[in-house]
N, C-alpha and C positions, 0 to 999 in steps of 0.2 A: 360518584365518587365524592368523598369528603376528606377533610383534613385528618379525620380519625383514622383513615387506612393505615395499615401498618407500614412502617419505614422499610421493611424488607419483606417482599412478598413470600407467601408460603408456597411450597412446592406444588406443582401442576402436572396433570399427566403429559406423558411425552407426546410430542407433535408426530403425526403419522402421514404427513404429506411427503412429496417427492424430495429427493436430494437436490439441492442447488447451491452453487458456490458464487461468491460475490466479492469484488474488490475493486478498488480504484487508486488512482494518483492524483494528487492535486496539481492543478494547472497554475503553478506559480514559479516556473523556471525551468532551466535546462536539466534534463535527466542525466544520471552518472552511472557508473559501474555499480554502485550500491543498489540503485533502482533496479538495474537489470538483473543482478543475481538475486536479490531479496524479493523481487515481485515479478518482473516481466518473464524471466526464464521459468518461474514457478507457474505462472498463469498458463503458459502454453502446455506444461506437463499436466495440469489439471484438466485443461480443455481436452487433451487427448485421452483422458480416463473415460470419457463419454458423458458425464453428467453435465447438465445445463450450466454454463459459466456466464456470469453477467459481469463485464468490466466497463467501468465508466470513467470518464475524465471529471475530476471533482472541482468544476469551476465555481461552484456555490461555496465551497470550503475556501477556495482561493481568496475570495474577497472579504474574509474575515480581517485581512489587512489590505490597505489600498493597493489596487492594481491599475496600471494603465490600461484602459479598455482596448486599444489597438493590440497591445502586447498579449492581453488575456486571451484575445481571439487566436493569435498566432501561436500561443502556448498550448491552447486546446488542440489546435491542428497538430502541433509538434508531438504532443503525447500521444495522440491517436496514431500518428506515423510510427512512434516508437513500438506500440501495439503490435501494428501490422508487421512492421520490420522484424520484430522479434519472433514471429511465427503464429500470432493469433489469426485464425481463420474467421472472418465475418459470418461465414456460413455455419459455423459451430458455436462461436462465442458472440454474445450481444454486446456490441461496442457502442457506447453513446455518451453524450455529454449530459452530466447530471441536470443542468438547468433546462434541459429540452424536455424533461418529463416533470410536469408541474406536481405530480403526486408526492414528489420528495419534500417540497415545502409544506404542503398540506398535512402530511403525516407527521413533520417535525413539529408542527404547532400542537397537534393533539399530544405528541410525546412530551412537549414542554410542560403540559399540564399533568402528566403522569410522573415524570421524573421529579425527584426532590433535590432541593437546594443542597442539602448536606452531601449528596452524591456528587454534584458538580464541584463543590468546594473541595473535594478530595482529588480531583484531577490534576495531576502534577504537571501535565504539559501546558495548561494555562498559566501556572506560575511561572514556569520556565520562558515561555514566550511574552509574558506580559512584563516580566522583570520588576523593577522597582516602579514602574508607572502603570499599576493595574487600573487606576481610574481613568486613564487616558485609552485603554483598549477598548475595541468595540464590543458591544453586547454579544455579537456573533461569535467573537473569539471564545468567549466564555461558555456560549450554549452550543457550540459546533459538535460536542460529542453526542448532543441529542439529534442533530441532524444526521450525524453518522449512524445512530441507531436507526433512524428512519430509512436511510439507504439501504441498510442491510434487511430490516424486517419488511420493507415494502415489497421485496421480492421473495419473502418467506425463506430467505437463504438459511441454509442448516450448517454451512462451513464457511469460514473467512480466513483467508491467508493473512496472517499479521506478522509484523515484527515484534520483537521483544517491547519496543516502546509504545506499541498500541494494544497490548493486552489489557491495559487498564480500561481503555475504552470499550473494547468488547465485553468486559465484565458489566460495564455500565448498560450495554445493549441487552445482555442477558437479564440484568436486573429489570430493566423497562418492559421487556417481553413478559417476564413472569408476573410483574405487577399489573400490566394491563390485563392479562388473562385472568388473574385473580380478582381484581377489582371490578371487572365487568361480567364475571361469571362465565367466561368462554375458555374453558380449560382446553389447552393445546391449539388455540387459535393461532398464535404466533409461535414459531419454533424457539428454543433456546439454543442460539448457534454455538458451534464448536470452533475454536481456534485450530488453524492449520499452521504449525510452525515446524519447518524441516529444512534439512540441507546443512551443509557446512558452513555457509556464509550468509545465514539470514540477517546478520547485522554487520555490514563492511564498515571498517573503520578508515580514518584518514591515512593517507600515504605519508602525511608529515607528523602525525601524532596518533599512535595506536590506541590511545586511550579517548579519542574523540571520534564520533561517528562521521563517516564521509558525508559531506553535506554541500549543496550547491551555494549555501550562504557563506561558506569559508571565504575569507578575502584572498586566500592562496589557491591559485588555479591548479597549482602542482599537488594540492591535497587530494584531488580527485581526477578520475578519468571520466571525461564527458562522453556520452554516447555520439557526440559530433566530431570527437577528436580523430585526426587522420593517424595513420600507422605510425609515422615518425613520432607524433606527439605521445601517443600511447607508450611506445617503447622507451621514450626518454623520461617520462614521468615514473615508470616503474624503476628505471636504472638510478634514478634520483631519489626513490622512496627511502625514508629514514629507516635505517636498521641499526644493529649493535655489532661490535667487532667479533663476537663468537660465531663459529659455524653453527648450522642447524644442528639441534640435538638427535640423538638416536632414538629417543622415546617421546610421546606426545606430552608426557608430563613435564618434559623439559622446556616446554613453551609457556608454562603457567606465568612466569615473572618476566616474559619477553614479548610484550604486547605488539610490537611492530613486526617481529617474526611471526607470531601467531596469526596476525591479520594477513600477511603474505601467503602463508601456508594455506589459510582457510580460502583465499581467493584462487589460488591455483587448484585446490581440490574442487571447488564449485564449478570452475570453468572446464576442468578435465573430466568431470563426473567421477571424481574418486573421493574416498574418505580422507580425512586428514591423517590417518594412520598410514594409509597407502603412500601418501606424499613424503612423509617422515621416512618410511621404509626405503624409498627411492633416493631422497636427497639428504638423509640424515648423515651427519659428519662433514658434509660439503659446506664450503663457505658461499656468501651471498655473490661472490663473483661468478660461480657457477648457476646458482639458482635464479638470480635475477634475469639473465639473459633467456633462460628457459621459460620463466613466467611471462617476460615480454613477448617472446614468440607465440606463446599460447594465447595471450590476450589479444594480440593483433589478429591472429588467425580466427579467433572466436568472434571478435567484435567487428571487424572489417566488413563482413557481408551485412551486419545489422546497420552499420553507419551508412553504407552505400545506399541500402534500400530505403533507409529514412530520408537521406537528401534527394532521392528520387521522387518520393512521395511528397515531401515538402514543397518540391518544384511544381507538383501537380495537386493544387489545393482542391480542385474540383473532385477527384477521386477520393480524397478524404472526406469531403463534405458528403458525397454520396454514401459512403459507409457509415458515417455518424448519423445521417438522417434516416437511413433504414433501420439502423439499431435503436434510434429512439422511438420509432414507431413500433418496433417489436417489444422493446422495454415497457412502452405505455400499455400495451396489450395485456401485460401481466399486471403492472402496477395500478393501473386505475380501477379495475374490479377489486382489488384489496383495499385501497383507500375508501372506495364506495361502501364496502361492507363494514370498514372500521366507522365510518359516519354513521351508519345505521345502529351499530352496536353502542355508540356513544349516546345516540338519541338525537342527533342532528335532524332537522326537518327535511324530509325527502318528498318530492312531488309524486 
């Protein structure tokens, strides 16, 4: 590979390996309703489709900003507990900490030498997270989309559940896969993974501001429903959620200029397994005085079992550690041969 290789790889033959699905959540804080609807609930649905599912705790991504070591360990277990409490079955899905499979770091370095600076310069999330102090950010924060590509391609994942804010990173993964295959003359070695974007609430917004994504970093705890909130807290937060004075519209188009109402309708639809059209058909014309209590009851009934099981698991770290250890061993059985073959392709010395 030389600097003369094309900036955008030419098309390569389709990958003909097995279907695999991979995703993960960063180990950097408490999980909330947005994580549940946008990720956890969908992981379970994908698991039940029968394709191999790899779900990891992204602790390597977490340290792109400083993390308290003791808290990082606890957060890794908490996310694993959320996976299990949401319905992921460790006999069906491979659940593991990213850092426990060393091949992630090895492949990321090779991909750092495949990816182009111009590609990373276009990543909008780095600009958002680094803000005005780009020079003070870690190199890892800048290059973590390359590690993300390694996470995906290490398992030759063909599909990746992503939110709207991660589509750009998946495009980078696709570029890296195509460029590696092209540069080293191995057509179809890595798949060019497809995004899975589905459901009525793939991007859950703040309960205090319908234009802002629900986030664990928001200073207002009332902006989100944490997966560890009890029933009374969940109901209270929904009843206090920001709305406008108008009743719910009779058509879906009526939500277009009403971000808070649109968000609450999407949350109800996702929790109930309905479309937004069906929710509007049921509640259109009614005020929030009727809709919010119905949403609160639905949220409590949907999340209470998850919360209870999470708490039980967090109180039994040995059970979580057993699942993570077994998952890491299974993940390494897939990942190690892939990175070994990549080393041979690149030309690294092998005994």
